[in-house]
ROTI-984495 format. One record per residue (C-alpha): residue number from 1; residue in one letter; chain; y, x, z. Coordinates in steps of 0.2 Angstrom, whole numbers. Example, Ala and Ser with C-alpha at 12.3 -4.5 7.8 and 13.67 -1.06 7.14 Angstrom:
<migus>
(migu 1; A; A; (-22; 62; 39));
(migu 2; S; A; (-5; 68; 36));
</migus>
This chain:
<migus>
(migu 1; M; A; (1308; -411; 43));
(migu 2; V; A; (1308; -423; 58));
(migu 3; I; A; (1289; -422; 59));
(migu 4; T; A; (1290; -404; 59));
(migu 5; T; A; (1302; -403; 72));
(migu 6; K; A; (1291; -415; 83));
(migu 7; I; A; (1276; -405; 79));
(migu 8; L; A; (1284; -389; 84));
(migu 9; M; A; (1291; -398; 100));
(migu 10; A; A; (1273; -404; 104));
(migu 11; L; A; (1266; -387; 101));
(migu 12; G; A; (1279; -380; 114));
(migu 13; A; A; (1276; -392; 126));
(migu 14; A; A; (1258; -389; 124));
(migu 15; F; A; (1261; -370; 126));
(migu 16; L; A; (1271; -373; 141));
(migu 17; V; A; (1258; -385; 150));
(migu 18; G; A; (1244; -372; 145));
(migu 19; T; A; (1254; -358; 151));
(migu 20; A; A; (1258; -368; 168));
(migu 21; A; A; (1240; -373; 169));
(migu 22; G; A; (1234; -355; 167));
(migu 23; Y; A; (1246; -349; 180));
(migu 24; L; A; (1240; -361; 193));
(migu 25; L; A; (1222; -357; 188));
(migu 26; R; A; (1225; -339; 190));
(migu 27; Q; A; (1234; -342; 207));
(migu 28; L; A; (1219; -352; 213));
(migu 29; L; A; (1207; -339; 208));
(migu 30; A; A; (1217; -325; 216));
(migu 31; Q; A; (1218; -335; 232));
(migu 32; Q; A; (1199; -337; 233));
(migu 33; R; A; (1196; -319; 229));
(migu 34; K; A; (1209; -314; 243));
(migu 35; D; A; (1200; -326; 255));
(migu 36; S; A; (1183; -318; 251));
(migu 37; V; A; (1190; -301; 254));
(migu 38; E; A; (1198; -305; 270));
(migu 39; L; A; (1180; -313; 276));
(migu 40; K; A; (1171; -297; 272));
(migu 41; I; A; (1184; -287; 281));
(migu 42; K; A; (1183; -298; 296));
(migu 43; Q; A; (1164; -297; 297));
(migu 44; L; A; (1164; -278; 294));
(migu 45; I; A; (1177; -277; 309));
(migu 46; L; A; (1165; -287; 319));
(migu 47; D; A; (1149; -277; 315));
(migu 48; A; A; (1159; -260; 319));
(migu 49; K; A; (1165; -269; 337));
(migu 50; D; A; (1146; -272; 340));
(migu 51; E; A; (1140; -255; 334));
(migu 52; A; A; (1154; -247; 346));
(migu 53; Q; A; (1149; -259; 360));
(migu 54; K; A; (1131; -254; 358));
(migu 55; I; A; (1135; -234; 357));
(migu 56; V; A; (1147; -236; 372));
(migu 57; G; A; (1132; -243; 381));
(migu 58; E; A; (1120; -230; 376));
(migu 59; A; A; (1132; -217; 381));
(migu 60; K; A; (1135; -225; 399));
(migu 61; E; A; (1115; -225; 401));
(migu 62; K; A; (1114; -207; 396));
(migu 63; A; A; (1129; -202; 407));
(migu 64; E; A; (1122; -212; 422));
(migu 65; S; A; (1104; -204; 419));
(migu 66; T; A; (1113; -186; 418));
(migu 67; I; A; (1123; -189; 434));
(migu 68; N; A; (1108; -194; 443));
(migu 69; T; A; (1098; -180; 438));
(migu 70; S; A; (1112; -168; 442));
(migu 71; R; A; (1113; -177; 459));
(migu 72; T; A; (1094; -174; 462));
(migu 73; E; A; (1095; -155; 457));
(migu 74; I; A; (1111; -152; 467));
(migu 75; K; A; (1101; -161; 483));
(migu 76; E; A; (1086; -149; 480));
(migu 77; R; A; (1097; -134; 479));
(migu 78; E; A; (1106; -139; 494));
(migu 79; G; A; (1090; -141; 503));
(migu 80; R; A; (1083; -124; 498));
(migu 81; L; A; (1099; -115; 503));
(migu 82; R; A; (1098; -124; 520));
(migu 83; L; A; (1080; -117; 522));
(migu 84; L; A; (1087; -100; 517));
(migu 85; E; A; (1100; -101; 529));
(migu 86; E; A; (1089; -106; 543));
(migu 87; R; A; (1077; -91; 539));
(migu 88; I; A; (1091; -79; 537));
(migu 89; T; A; (1099; -85; 554));
(migu 90; Q; A; (1081; -84; 562));
(migu 91; K; A; (1079; -65; 555));
(migu 92; E; A; (1096; -60; 561));
(migu 93; N; A; (1091; -67; 579));
(migu 94; V; A; (1075; -57; 579));
(migu 95; I; A; (1084; -41; 573));
(migu 96; Q; A; (1097; -43; 586));
(migu 97; K; A; (1084; -46; 598));
(migu 98; E; A; (1074; -30; 592));
(migu 99; T; A; (1090; -20; 592));
(migu 100; G; A; (1093; -24; 610));
(migu 101; E; A; (1075; -19; 615));
(migu 102; I; A; (1077; -3; 605));
(migu 103; A; A; (1093; 2; 614));
(migu 104; S; A; (1085; -1; 630));
(migu 105; R; A; (1070; 9; 626));
(migu 106; K; A; (1081; 22; 620));
(migu 107; K; A; (1090; 23; 637));
(migu 108; V; A; (1073; 24; 646));
(migu 109; L; A; (1067; 37; 635));
(migu 110; D; A; (1083; 48; 637));
(migu 111; T; A; (1082; 46; 656));
(migu 112; E; A; (1063; 52; 656));
(migu 113; T; A; (1068; 66; 644));
(migu 114; E; A; (1081; 72; 656));
(migu 115; G; A; (1069; 71; 670));
(migu 116; L; A; (1056; 81; 660));
(migu 117; K; A; (1069; 95; 656));
(migu 118; K; A; (1073; 96; 674));
(migu 119; R; A; (1054; 97; 680));
(migu 120; I; A; (1051; 110; 666));
(migu 121; E; A; (1066; 120; 672));
(migu 122; K; A; (1059; 119; 690));
(migu 123; L; A; (1042; 124; 685));
(migu 124; Q; A; (1049; 138; 675));
(migu 125; T; A; (1058; 143; 690));
(migu 126; I; A; (1042; 141; 702));
(migu 127; E; A; (1031; 152; 689));
(migu 128; E; A; (1044; 166; 688));
(migu 129; Q; A; (1044; 166; 707));
(migu 130; K; A; (1026; 167; 709));
(migu 131; R; A; (1024; 180; 695));
(migu 132; K; A; (1037; 191; 705));
(migu 133; E; A; (1027; 189; 720));
(migu 134; L; A; (1011; 193; 712));
(migu 135; E; A; (1018; 208; 705));
(migu 136; K; A; (1025; 213; 722));
(migu 137; V; A; (1008; 210; 731));
(migu 138; A; A; (997; 219; 717));
(migu 139; G; A; (1010; 232; 714));
(migu 140; L; A; (1008; 230; 695));
(migu 141; S; A; (1019; 224; 682));
(migu 142; E; A; (1014; 210; 670));
(migu 143; S; A; (1010; 222; 655));
(migu 144; E; A; (1000; 233; 667));
(migu 145; A; A; (990; 218; 674));
(migu 146; K; A; (987; 212; 656));
(migu 147; E; A; (981; 229; 651));
(migu 148; S; A; (970; 229; 667));
(migu 149; L; A; (962; 212; 663));
(migu 150; F; A; (959; 217; 644));
(migu 151; A; A; (950; 233; 650));
(migu 152; S; A; (939; 222; 662));
(migu 153; L; A; (935; 209; 648));
(migu 154; E; A; (931; 223; 636));
(migu 155; K; A; (919; 231; 648));
(migu 156; K; A; (910; 214; 652));
(migu 157; F; A; (909; 208; 635));
(migu 158; E; A; (908; 224; 625));
(migu 159; E; A; (890; 219; 617));
(migu 160; D; A; (897; 203; 611));
(migu 161; I; A; (913; 211; 604));
(migu 162; V; A; (902; 225; 595));
(migu 163; A; A; (891; 211; 588));
(migu 164; R; A; (906; 201; 581));
(migu 165; I; A; (914; 216; 573));
(migu 166; K; A; (897; 220; 564));
(migu 167; K; A; (895; 202; 558));
(migu 168; L; A; (913; 203; 551));
(migu 169; E; A; (910; 218; 542));
(migu 170; T; A; (894; 211; 535));
(migu 171; F; A; (902; 196; 530));
(migu 172; G; A; (917; 206; 521));
(migu 173; K; A; (903; 216; 513));
(migu 174; E; A; (894; 201; 506));
(migu 175; K; A; (911; 195; 500));
(migu 176; M; A; (915; 211; 491));
(migu 177; E; A; (897; 211; 483));
(migu 178; Q; A; (900; 193; 477));
(migu 179; K; A; (916; 198; 470));
(migu 180; A; A; (908; 213; 460));
(migu 181; R; A; (894; 202; 454));
(migu 182; D; A; (908; 190; 446));
(migu 183; I; A; (917; 205; 438));
(migu 184; L; A; (900; 211; 431));
(migu 185; A; A; (895; 193; 424));
(migu 186; A; A; (912; 192; 416));
(migu 187; I; A; (910; 208; 407));
(migu 188; I; A; (893; 204; 402));
(migu 189; Q; A; (899; 187; 395));
(migu 190; R; A; (912; 197; 384));
(migu 191; L; A; (899; 209; 379));
(migu 192; A; A; (887; 194; 374));
(migu 193; P; A; (894; 191; 356));
(migu 194; V; A; (890; 210; 351));
(migu 195; N; A; (872; 209; 359));
(migu 196; I; A; (869; 192; 349));
(migu 197; A; A; (875; 200; 332));
(migu 198; E; A; (863; 214; 335));
(migu 199; L; A; (848; 203; 339));
(migu 200; T; A; (851; 189; 327));
(migu 201; T; A; (854; 198; 311));
(migu 202; T; A; (846; 209; 299));
(migu 203; T; A; (856; 220; 286));
(migu 204; V; A; (848; 223; 269));
(migu 205; Q; A; (855; 237; 258));
(migu 206; I; A; (858; 234; 240));
(migu 207; P; A; (860; 247; 226));
(migu 208; S; A; (875; 239; 217));
(migu 209; E; A; (888; 224; 220));
(migu 210; D; A; (881; 215; 204));
(migu 211; I; A; (865; 210; 213));
(migu 212; K; A; (875; 199; 225));
(migu 213; G; A; (879; 188; 209));
(migu 214; K; A; (861; 187; 204));
(migu 215; I; A; (856; 183; 223));
(migu 216; I; A; (869; 168; 222));
(migu 217; G; A; (864; 162; 205));
(migu 218; K; A; (873; 149; 195));
(migu 219; E; A; (881; 137; 206));
(migu 220; G; A; (872; 144; 222));
(migu 221; R; A; (855; 139; 215));
(migu 222; N; A; (846; 155; 219));
(migu 223; I; A; (853; 158; 237));
(migu 224; R; A; (850; 139; 243));
(migu 225; A; A; (831; 141; 236));
(migu 226; F; A; (829; 157; 246));
(migu 227; E; A; (837; 151; 262));
(migu 228; R; A; (825; 136; 261));
(migu 229; A; A; (809; 146; 257));
(migu 230; A; A; (813; 158; 271));
(migu 231; G; A; (822; 147; 284));
(migu 232; V; A; (836; 159; 286));
(migu 233; E; A; (854; 160; 282));
(migu 234; V; A; (860; 174; 269));
(migu 235; V; A; (878; 180; 272));
(migu 236; I; A; (886; 188; 257));
(migu 237; D; A; (904; 194; 259));
(migu 238; D; A; (915; 208; 254));
(migu 239; T; A; (906; 221; 263));
(migu 240; P; A; (900; 234; 250));
(migu 241; G; A; (882; 239; 248));
(migu 242; S; A; (874; 226; 260));
(migu 243; I; A; (868; 209; 262));
(migu 244; V; A; (866; 201; 280));
(migu 245; I; A; (851; 189; 285));
(migu 246; S; A; (854; 179; 300));
(migu 247; S; A; (842; 169; 311));
(migu 248; F; A; (837; 168; 328));
(migu 249; D; A; (819; 169; 324));
(migu 250; P; A; (814; 188; 321));
(migu 251; V; A; (798; 184; 310));
(migu 252; R; A; (808; 174; 298));
(migu 253; R; A; (821; 188; 297));
(migu 254; H; A; (808; 201; 294));
(migu 255; I; A; (799; 190; 280));
(migu 256; A; A; (817; 186; 273));
(migu 257; K; A; (819; 205; 272));
(migu 258; I; A; (803; 210; 264));
(migu 259; A; A; (806; 196; 252));
(migu 260; L; A; (824; 200; 247));
(migu 261; E; A; (820; 218; 245));
(migu 262; N; A; (805; 215; 233));
(migu 263; L; A; (817; 203; 223));
(migu 264; I; A; (830; 216; 222));
(migu 265; L; A; (817; 229; 215));
(migu 266; D; A; (809; 216; 203));
(migu 267; G; A; (826; 210; 196));
(migu 268; R; A; (820; 193; 191));
(migu 269; I; A; (828; 181; 204));
(migu 270; Q; A; (825; 163; 201));
(migu 271; P; A; (820; 149; 211));
(migu 272; A; A; (802; 149; 206));
(migu 273; R; A; (801; 168; 208));
(migu 274; I; A; (809; 167; 225));
(migu 275; E; A; (796; 155; 232));
(migu 276; E; A; (782; 166; 226));
(migu 277; T; A; (789; 181; 233));
(migu 278; V; A; (792; 174; 250));
(migu 279; E; A; (774; 169; 251));
(migu 280; K; A; (769; 186; 248));
(migu 281; A; A; (781; 192; 262));
(migu 282; K; A; (773; 181; 274));
(migu 283; T; A; (756; 188; 270));
(migu 284; E; A; (764; 205; 272));
(migu 285; A; A; (771; 200; 289));
(migu 286; E; A; (754; 194; 294));
(migu 287; R; A; (748; 211; 291));
(migu 288; I; A; (761; 219; 302));
(migu 289; I; A; (758; 207; 316));
(migu 290; K; A; (739; 211; 315));
(migu 291; D; A; (744; 230; 315));
(migu 292; A; A; (755; 228; 330));
(migu 293; G; A; (741; 219; 340));
(migu 294; E; A; (729; 232; 336));
(migu 295; S; A; (740; 247; 340));
(migu 296; A; A; (743; 238; 357));
(migu 297; I; A; (725; 237; 362));
(migu 298; Y; A; (721; 254; 356));
(migu 299; E; A; (736; 261; 366));
(migu 300; I; A; (731; 252; 382));
(migu 301; G; A; (713; 255; 379));
(migu 302; V; A; (706; 237; 378));
(migu 303; F; A; (694; 234; 364));
(migu 304; D; A; (685; 217; 368));
(migu 305; L; A; (696; 205; 363));
(migu 306; D; A; (694; 192; 350));
(migu 307; P; A; (703; 195; 333));
(migu 308; R; A; (713; 179; 334));
(migu 309; L; A; (719; 183; 351));
(migu 310; I; A; (724; 200; 344));
(migu 311; M; A; (734; 191; 330));
(migu 312; L; A; (743; 181; 344));
(migu 313; L; A; (747; 197; 353));
(migu 314; G; A; (753; 205; 338));
(migu 315; R; A; (766; 190; 335));
(migu 316; L; A; (775; 196; 351));
(migu 317; H; A; (781; 211; 342));
(migu 318; F; A; (794; 199; 335));
(migu 319; R; A; (798; 189; 351));
(migu 320; T; A; (810; 195; 364));
(migu 321; S; A; (812; 189; 382));
(migu 322; F; A; (830; 191; 390));
(migu 323; G; A; (834; 204; 375));
(migu 324; Q; A; (817; 214; 379));
(migu 325; N; A; (803; 215; 366));
(migu 326; V; A; (789; 205; 373));
(migu 327; L; A; (775; 216; 366));
(migu 328; Q; A; (783; 232; 372));
(migu 329; H; A; (786; 224; 389));
(migu 330; S; A; (767; 219; 390));
(migu 331; I; A; (762; 236; 385));
(migu 332; E; A; (774; 244; 398));
(migu 333; M; A; (766; 231; 411));
(migu 334; A; A; (749; 236; 407));
(migu 335; H; A; (752; 255; 410));
(migu 336; I; A; (760; 250; 426));
(migu 337; A; A; (747; 238; 432));
(migu 338; G; A; (733; 251; 427));
(migu 339; M; A; (741; 264; 438));
(migu 340; L; A; (744; 251; 452));
(migu 341; A; A; (727; 245; 452));
(migu 342; E; A; (721; 264; 452));
(migu 343; E; A; (730; 268; 467));
(migu 344; L; A; (724; 252; 477));
(migu 345; K; A; (705; 254; 471));
(migu 346; A; A; (706; 238; 461));
(migu 347; D; A; (699; 234; 445));
(migu 348; V; A; (709; 243; 432));
(migu 349; T; A; (703; 235; 417));
(migu 350; V; A; (706; 217; 423));
(migu 351; A; A; (724; 222; 429));
(migu 352; K; A; (728; 230; 412));
(migu 353; K; A; (721; 215; 402));
(migu 354; G; A; (730; 203; 413));
(migu 355; A; A; (746; 212; 411));
(migu 356; L; A; (744; 214; 392));
(migu 357; L; A; (741; 196; 390));
(migu 358; H; A; (752; 189; 403));
(migu 359; D; A; (765; 182; 390));
(migu 360; I; A; (753; 177; 376));
(migu 361; G; A; (758; 159; 377));
(migu 362; K; A; (776; 165; 371));
(migu 363; A; A; (768; 168; 354));
(migu 364; V; A; (765; 149; 351));
(migu 365; D; A; (777; 140; 364));
(migu 366; H; A; (788; 134; 351));
(migu 367; D; A; (774; 124; 343));
(migu 368; I; A; (764; 118; 358));
(migu 369; P; A; (772; 110; 373));
(migu 370; G; A; (771; 117; 391));
(migu 371; T; A; (776; 132; 400));
(migu 372; H; A; (770; 149; 392));
(migu 373; V; A; (759; 152; 408));
(migu 374; E; A; (749; 135; 405));
(migu 375; I; A; (749; 138; 386));
(migu 376; G; A; (742; 157; 389));
(migu 377; R; A; (728; 151; 401));
(migu 378; R; A; (723; 138; 388));
(migu 379; I; A; (722; 151; 375));
(migu 380; L; A; (713; 164; 386));
(migu 381; K; A; (700; 151; 391));
(migu 382; K; A; (697; 144; 373));
(migu 383; F; A; (694; 163; 367));
(migu 384; G; A; (681; 166; 381));
(migu 385; V; A; (692; 179; 391));
(migu 386; D; A; (685; 184; 409));
(migu 387; E; A; (691; 172; 422));
(migu 388; N; A; (697; 186; 433));
(migu 389; V; A; (709; 190; 419));
(migu 390; V; A; (715; 173; 419));
(migu 391; K; A; (718; 173; 437));
(migu 392; A; A; (727; 189; 436));
(migu 393; M; A; (738; 183; 423));
(migu 394; Q; A; (742; 165; 428));
(migu 395; A; A; (752; 170; 444));
(migu 396; H; A; (765; 181; 437));
(migu 397; H; A; (778; 167; 439));
(migu 398; E; A; (770; 160; 454));
(migu 399; E; A; (766; 144; 446));
(migu 400; Y; A; (747; 147; 453));
(migu 401; P; A; (742; 156; 469));
(migu 402; Y; A; (737; 174; 471));
(migu 403; E; A; (718; 173; 470));
(migu 404; T; A; (715; 191; 468));
(migu 405; V; A; (722; 208; 471));
(migu 406; E; A; (724; 210; 452));
(migu 407; S; A; (736; 194; 451));
(migu 408; I; A; (747; 203; 464));
(migu 409; I; A; (748; 219; 454));
(migu 410; V; A; (752; 209; 438));
(migu 411; Q; A; (766; 200; 446));
(migu 412; T; A; (773; 216; 453));
(migu 413; A; A; (772; 226; 436));
(migu 414; D; A; (781; 212; 428));
(migu 415; A; A; (795; 213; 441));
(migu 416; I; A; (795; 232; 439));
(migu 417; S; A; (795; 231; 420));
(migu 418; G; A; (809; 217; 418));
(migu 419; G; A; (820; 224; 433));
(migu 420; R; A; (822; 241; 428));
(migu 421; P; A; (841; 244; 422));
(migu 422; G; A; (845; 240; 405));
(migu 423; A; A; (829; 230; 402));
(migu 424; R; A; (835; 212; 400));
(migu 425; R; A; (850; 202; 394));
(migu 426; D; A; (850; 184; 401));
(migu 427; S; A; (863; 177; 389));
(migu 428; I; A; (854; 182; 373));
(migu 429; E; A; (837; 173; 380));
(migu 430; N; A; (847; 157; 384));
(migu 431; Y; A; (855; 157; 367));
(migu 432; L; A; (838; 160; 357));
(migu 433; K; A; (830; 146; 369));
(migu 434; R; A; (843; 134; 363));
(migu 435; L; A; (840; 137; 345));
(migu 436; E; A; (821; 135; 347));
(migu 437; D; A; (824; 119; 356));
(migu 438; L; A; (835; 113; 342));
(migu 439; E; A; (821; 115; 330));
(migu 440; R; A; (808; 108; 342));
(migu 441; I; A; (819; 92; 343));
(migu 442; A; A; (820; 91; 324));
(migu 443; N; A; (801; 94; 322));
(migu 444; S; A; (796; 80; 334));
(migu 445; F; A; (800; 67; 321));
(migu 446; E; A; (787; 61; 309));
(migu 447; G; A; (790; 65; 290));
(migu 448; I; A; (797; 83; 293));
(migu 449; E; A; (791; 98; 283));
(migu 450; K; A; (801; 111; 291));
(migu 451; S; A; (817; 114; 299));
(migu 452; Y; A; (829; 129; 302));
(migu 453; A; A; (842; 132; 315));
(migu 454; I; A; (856; 142; 306));
(migu 455; Q; A; (875; 146; 308));
(migu 456; A; A; (872; 153; 326));
(migu 457; G; A; (865; 135; 331));
(migu 458; R; A; (880; 126; 323));
(migu 459; E; A; (869; 119; 309));
(migu 460; I; A; (851; 113; 307));
(migu 461; R; A; (843; 110; 290));
(migu 462; I; A; (828; 98; 290));
(migu 463; F; A; (817; 97; 275));
(migu 464; V; A; (808; 80; 274));
(migu 465; S; A; (793; 75; 264));
(migu 466; P; A; (799; 63; 250));
(migu 467; E; A; (783; 53; 250));
(migu 468; A; A; (786; 49; 268));
(migu 469; I; A; (804; 47; 270));
(migu 470; S; A; (816; 37; 258));
(migu 471; D; A; (834; 40; 256));
(migu 472; V; A; (839; 27; 268));
(migu 473; E; A; (826; 33; 281));
(migu 474; A; A; (834; 51; 278));
(migu 475; K; A; (850; 44; 284));
(migu 476; N; A; (844; 35; 299));
(migu 477; L; A; (834; 50; 303));
(migu 478; A; A; (849; 62; 303));
(migu 479; R; A; (857; 50; 316));
(migu 480; K; A; (842; 49; 327));
(migu 481; I; A; (841; 68; 328));
(migu 482; A; A; (858; 70; 331));
(migu 483; D; A; (857; 57; 345));
(migu 484; R; A; (842; 67; 353));
(migu 485; V; A; (852; 83; 352));
(migu 486; E; A; (866; 75; 361));
(migu 487; Q; A; (856; 69; 375));
(migu 488; E; A; (844; 84; 378));
(migu 489; L; A; (854; 100; 373));
(migu 490; K; A; (871; 108; 380));
(migu 491; Y; A; (880; 117; 368));
(migu 492; P; A; (899; 121; 364));
(migu 493; G; A; (908; 112; 349));
(migu 494; E; A; (897; 101; 337));
(migu 495; I; A; (881; 104; 328));
(migu 496; K; A; (878; 98; 310));
(migu 497; V; A; (862; 90; 306));
(migu 498; H; A; (858; 92; 287));
(migu 499; V; A; (843; 82; 281));
(migu 500; I; A; (837; 87; 264));
(migu 501; R; A; (825; 77; 253));
(migu 502; E; A; (819; 84; 237));
(migu 503; T; A; (808; 77; 224));
(migu 504; R; A; (798; 90; 213));
(migu 505; V; A; (788; 85; 199));
(migu 506; I; A; (777; 98; 190));
(migu 507; E; A; (767; 96; 174));
(migu 508; Y; A; (757; 108; 162));
(migu 509; A; A; (758; 109; 144));
(migu 510; R; A; (741; 114; 137));
</migus>
């Protein structure tokens, strides 16, 4: 029991001792931790103070730099303001000085003006006094003296006054004639479309409206083949009983008319048949040309011309000059030249031949370069025509001198035939010349088979040889032709250049 009590007491004492030791140990550890935290806090405070001092230093430096910069800018602005003030002050001084000078000048001018007014009044008074004295001495009033003076001047310069009046009358008459010509020109221009329609279209009568569908063909195949073969434009509209053929070339229109009429009679309208019929129509047109040439020489009485020259003469049947048929114009000229030569005792035969053949160059002037006079001279010399006939025809446009009396007679006959009222229409000739030039430009390129100006000159269709021109070259060719047309021709609106390249292969089965 006693031992147990001792043990318990020992355990209790040990517990108390351990508790006290633990408490002391805990207090010691807590004190150490406290000292460590305080040290960290002190260190942080010191670091913060150093950073604050650094920031304050930098802020002071920036503030001092900003202040210095501002002071410099302020000084510069103050300097500029002082300069502006000095300039303004100088200008004010100049203005004040000029204002004073102007005021002084104004005073001087006012004084001079007053003096001039007084002088004018004085002169007027003196003039009035002199006029009254003159009227008193002469016994005439101012109006009577004026009339007397004018009468004496009129008598003295009567011839000059009459000449002046005549000159004014002549000038007024010329102005009125010019005005009349302008009015007539405006009227002719208004009527030009009607004349163009009459001279560039041909109407073909058809028995029924069903024929129009056959002529057009499936998807327009027949009409395209016909336009290509004949070189014309076929206009098919709602007009009953007729089809219109349009082309500036009368030979093409006539060939197309013959071919179309034959196709309508035959009834078989297809591309192959169309080409065959057009070729036959060309042969028929050549017969008509030959008959026209022979008829002309028989009418004039000239029988010793080469047959090829007669064919060229017959081609003029389809050619117009300023709206006048060239062959009829040549025949008319030959009659006039013959009568003039007979009256003047000149060579009648030479005069007739020169007049009849004076425009022979126009039969081929769209194929050969040069004026129709020069072309005609070469043709006549080639076929062995008398030199006197050549001299008679070559001077009708004064390109060559008058070497014989017959040359003057031919030129006079040309003026009489072309100058008679209603003989010619200038606007039509210019229009046709432009279409011919359009085809001439197209044909000047290599690889061209044929070309046709259609749509009143708004389009040109060019057929090329597929062996000579490729697809890419055809595109470039169209651009080159368009560029040439833009450079050389004058025309309203635009012209469509249509290059067509077609390859056709034909074989026979036997």
